[in-house]
C-alpha positions, 0 to 999 in steps of 0.5 A, spaced: 198 600 702 200 607 700 193 608 698 186 608 701 181 602 698 177 608 695 183 611 692 185 605 689 178 603 686 178 610 683 185 609 680 183 603 677 176 605 674 173 601 679 166 603 682 165 602 689 158 600 688 158 597 681 165 594 680 167 593 673 161 596 670 161 603 668 159 608 674 154 611 669 150 607 665 152 606 658 151 611 652 146 609 648 147 612 641 153 615 638 154 623 635 150 624 629 156 623 625 156 615 626 149 614 624 151 609 619 154 605 624 148 605 628 143 604 623 147 597 621 147 595 628 140 597 629 138 592 623 143 587 625 138 581 627 135 582 620 141 582 616 144 576 620 138 572 618 138 574 611 145 573 610 146 581 608 151 583 613 157 583 609 153 587 604 151 592 609 158 593 612 161 593 605 157 600 603 159 603 610 163 610 609 170 610 612 168 615 618 174 618 622 174 617 629 175 625 631 168 626 634 169 620 639 171 625 645 169 621 651 170 614 654 163 613 653 163 614 646 169 610 645 166 604 649 160 605 645 164 605 638 168 599 640 161 595 642 158 597 635 164 595 631 166 589 635 159 586 633 159 588 626 166 585 625 163 578 629 157 578 625 161 579 618 165 573 620 160 568 622 153 570 619 155 565 613 158 558 613 164 560 611 168 566 614 171 571 610 179 572 610 178 579 611 174 585 614 173 591 609 177 598 610 171 602 612 170 597 619 177 595 620 180 602 620 176 606 625 176 599 629 183 599 629 183 607 632 178 606 637 181 599 639 188 603 640 185 608 644 182 603 649 188 599 649 184 593 647 184 587 641 179 588 635 174 583 637 168 582 641 170 581 648 167 581 655 168 588 656 164 590 650 158 585 650 157 585 657 160 591 661 158 596 656 152 593 653 146 594 657 140 599 659 136 600 665 128 599 664 126 603 670 132 608 672 130 608 679 131 601 680 138 597 681 142 593 676 138 586 675 137 582 669 130 583 670 130 591 669 135 591 664 135 590 656 141 590 652 143 595 647 146 590 642 145 583 640 147 579 634 141 575 632 136 578 638 131 575 642 130 574 649 135 568 650 141 572 647 139 578 651 138 574 658 145 571 657 148 577 657 144 581 662 145 575 667 152 576 666 151 584 667 148 582 674 153 578 676 158 583 675 154 588 679 153 583 685 160 581 685 162 589 686 161 588 693 167 583 693 172 588 691 172 594 696 172 588 701 178 585 698 182 592 699 179 592 706 182 585 707 189 587 705 189 593 710 187 589 715 193 584 714 197 590 714 195 593 720 195 586 723 187 586 725 185 579 725 178 581 727 177 586 721 180 581 716 175 576 718 169 581 717 172 582 710 173 575 708 165 574 711 163 579 706 167 576 700 164 569 701 157 572 702 158 576 695 160 569 692 154 566 694 150 571 691 153 571 685 152 563 685 144 565 686 144 569 680 148 565 675 143 559 677 138 564 673 141 563 667 138 557 664 131 559 666 130 564 660 136 562 655 135 555 652 141 551 651 140 549 644 138 557 642 145 559 645 149 553 642 146 555 635 144 562 635 149 566 640 155 562 641 158 562 634 158 570 634 162 570 640 168 565 637 175 567 636 177 568 629 178 562 625 185 559 623 189 562 620 186 569 623 183 575 620 186 580 616 183 587 617 183 591 610 188 597 611 190 595 618 194 589 617 197 585 611 197 578 615 192 575 619 191 576 626 189 570 631 184 572 637 180 569 642 173 571 642 168 573 648 170 569 654 168 569 662 175 568 663 176 575 661 171 578 667 176 582 671 171 580 677 173 573 677 180 574 676 180 579 681 177 575 686 182 569 685 188 574 685 185 577 692 184 571 695 191 568 693 188 563 688 193 561 683 193 557 677 200 555 675 198 549 671 200 550 664 193 548 662 190 554 666 195 560 667 197 561 660 190 562 658 188 566 664 194 571 662 192 571 655 185 573 657 187 579 661 189 583 655 182 583 653 180 587 659 180 594 660 187 596 661 186 599 668 182 593 670 187 589 668 192 593 672 187 592 678 188 584 678 195 585 677 195 589 683 191 584 688 196 579 686 202 583 689 200 581 696 199 581 701 197 574 701 190 573 705 191 566 705 198 566 709 195 571 714 189 567 715 193 561 717 195 565 724 188 564 726 182 559 727 177 564 725 180 567 720 182 560 717 175 558 717 173 565 714 178 564 708 176 557 707 169 559 707 171 564 701 174 558 697 168 553 698 164 559 695 168 560 689 169 552 688 161 552 688 161 558 683 166 554 679 162 547 680 155 551 678 159 554 672 162 548 669 155 544 670 151 550 666 157 550 660 156 543 660 149 543 658 150 549 654 156 546 650 158 539 651 151 536 651 149 540 645 155 539 640 155 534 635 161 531 637 166 532 643 171 535 638 167 540 637 165 542 644 169 549 644 167 555 649 165 562 647 172 564 646 174 558 641 177 554 647 177 547 649 173 549 656 172 543 659 179 541 662 180 548 663 174 549 668 176 542 671 183 544 672 181 551 675 176 548 680 182 543 682 187 549 683 181 553 687 180 547 692 188 546 693 188 553 696 184 551 702 187 551 709 184 546 712 183 539 710 
C-alpha cells in the first residue's frame, strides 16, 4: 500500500470513527435564501396527508444555488430537494410525468456538484438526515431524530435512524479492513487475524442493531406509508422540467446503496458475479457519494484477504468467522424485508423493495454468494 490507513480514509471522505457518516453532524438549516425550500419541507407531512404537495412545490420560486458554498450546504439541499421530488411523485395515486422547473433546475445543479442522481438515495435519507438529541452522547438510534421525513411519525423516523446507527457501528470495520490489507502486504499473519477478528465482531454488532428495527417500526406502517416514497421513478421515468426533455428512469433509495455493506464485501473479497446480483450492485454504486464509491473500488483491487487467509489455520478460521457473520447479517436482513414487504404486499408480483426492485431473489443470491467464499467446509 502506498498510503497509511488514516490517509486512505481521509482521501475517501471516510471518518475513522463514523465511517461514511459525515465527520460533523449534518447541517439542520440552509442559509436564509432557501427559506422557501425549508418551509415546504417542514410542512411536508401535512402537505402529503392533504395531497397538496404538488401545489406547494408549484408555488416555489426558482432559486439559484450560488449561496450553497459548502459540502454541508449541498448535502442539506440534496436532502430537501430529493424529498420534495419524491413527495411530488408519490403523494397521489397517479405520479406526474414531469417535476416542475423550480424544483428540477436547482436539484440538477446540486446533484451535478455532488455527482449523484436526482432522486432520493441512501446517502440523503440516511447518512445526512439525523441530529443528536444529546450532543454529549453517541450516534445511537435512541439519541437521534431525523431532520426530514415524508409522512413523519415514529415508525418512519425509526426506520431511518436504526440504519444510521448501523452505519455508525459498522464504521469500525473500515480501518480494520485497511489494517488487514497492510498485514497481508507485510506478511504479518498475527495482525491479519486480529483485524479479521475485529471485523467479524463489528458485523455481529451490526446484526444486533438491525434486530431492533421491528421494535418501533410497524410492518404495515412501513409498507403503506414509508416504502412508496423511497421507490424509483415509475415507467417510463420522470421528466425534469427545464433540465431534460425525455423521461429519466432511476432507482429509489436502497440498502444496496450503502457503501458500508459493499465495502465489507469488497474488503473480504466477497464477489457477486451472478447476473442477478452484480449488475444491480454495480448500478447502486452510482448513487453513492463519489469518494465513497472510490473507496469500495479501491478495496476491490486487493490484496485478497481470503487468499492470504488460506495460508494459516488461525487466519482461515478468522476469515470464515467474518463470512459467517456476514451471512447472519444477510439472513437477518432477508427475514426483516420479508416481514416488511412480502407479507404485507397484496400479491407476490407487487412485493418490490424500496429501490423499486424484486428484492427476494437478489437477497437469496447475495447470501449464497457470501457463503461460497468460506474457506472451510
